[in-house]
C-alpha positions in Angstrom: 3.7 -64.2 98.1 3.2 -61.1 100.8 6.3 -63.0 102.1 8.6 -62.4 98.6 7.0 -58.6 98.6 8.3 -58.0 102.3 11.8 -59.5 101.1 11.8 -56.7 97.9 10.6 -54.4 100.1 13.4 -55.3 102.9 16.1 -54.8 99.8 14.6 -51.4 98.1 14.6 -50.0 102.4 18.6 -51.4 102.4 19.6 -50.5 99.3 17.6 -46.9 99.7 19.3 -46.8 103.1 23.0 -47.3 101.7 22.4 -44.6 98.7 21.3 -42.0 101.5 24.2 -42.7 103.7 26.6 -42.4 100.4 25.1 -39.0 99.9 25.5 -37.6 103.1 28.7 -38.6 103.6 29.8 -37.4 99.6 27.9 -33.5 101.4 30.0 -33.9 104.3 33.6 -34.3 103.0 32.7 -31.2 100.8 32.9 -27.4 102.5 28.9 -26.5 104.0 29.4 -23.6 101.0 30.2 -26.6 97.9 27.6 -28.9 99.4 25.1 -26.2 99.3 25.6 -24.4 96.1 26.4 -27.7 94.6 22.8 -29.5 95.9 21.5 -25.9 94.4 23.1 -27.1 91.0 21.4 -30.4 91.3 18.0 -29.4 91.9 18.0 -26.3 89.4 19.0 -29.2 86.8 16.3 -32.0 87.6 13.9 -29.5 87.9 15.2 -28.3 84.1 14.6 -32.1 83.3 11.4 -31.8 85.4 9.8 -29.1 82.7 11.7 -30.9 79.4 9.4 -34.0 80.3 6.3 -31.9 80.8 7.2 -30.4 77.3 7.9 -34.1 75.3 4.5 -35.5 77.0 2.4 -32.1 75.8 4.4 -32.8 72.5 3.0 -36.2 72.6 -1.2 -35.6 73.2 -0.3 -32.6 70.7 0.9 -35.5 68.0 -1.2 -37.8 69.1 -4.6 -35.3 68.7 -3.0 -33.9 65.1 -2.9 -37.6 64.1 -6.5 -38.4 64.7 -7.1 -35.3 63.1 -5.6 -36.7 59.9 -7.0 -39.9 60.3 -10.8 -38.2 60.4 -10.2 -35.8 57.5 -8.7 -39.0 55.3 -11.5 -40.6 56.9 -14.1 -37.9 55.0 -12.3 -38.0 52.2 -12.6 -41.7 51.2 -16.3 -41.1 52.0 -16.3 -39.1 49.2 -14.8 -40.4 46.8 
């Protein structure tokens, strides 16, 4: 089992290294200012995606809590009748 995990880890590292190399080459072929500006845009997009994910997580938590409240209200109404 450890041998399989080691092989998978090696493959994952090779893929990461390849992607890192592609990213480095992509930035190297651009003018310096353009590469830095593009990096800032990419970071801004990722930051906004994180905000959306956080908002979505909060929204889900609120819906689950709202469902719990409704379920309890319905349970109490059923007991009264």
